[in-house]
N, C-alpha and C positions, 0 to 999 in steps of 0.2 A: 445961518439964521435958524434952520431947523434944529440943530443941536442945542442952540441957546434956549429955544422954547422948550425943548425936551428936558433940558437940565432944570428948568423951573418946576417941571412936573415930577421928575425923578429925584432931584436933589444933586446928582452928580453924573458925569459921563466919563467912562474909562475906555481907553483904546489899547488893544493888544499890541505889545512890542515883542516880536518874535526873537530878537536878540536876547532879551531878558527872560523870555518865557513867562512874562507876567503882564498884567494889565496896569496901565498908568492913568491915574486920575488927571484928566486934561481940562475939565470944566467942573466947577463945584459951586453950588448955592446952599450948601449944607455944612455947618460947622463940624460935623462928624468926620468929614473928609478934608485932607490937605491936598493942594496942588502937587503933582509929581509923586503922590503916595503910590506905592506898589501894592498890588493885590494879587495873591496867588489864585490860580484858577483850578 
């Protein structure tokens, strides 16, 4: 519930995947981000 509310404020939530070495968009309320999109850190 907390991440859902935060996603409304921030637009998207990404979780770090150590196997990929990147962050993966897991929740989005912003059309600029796609689910499962990879982000370099």
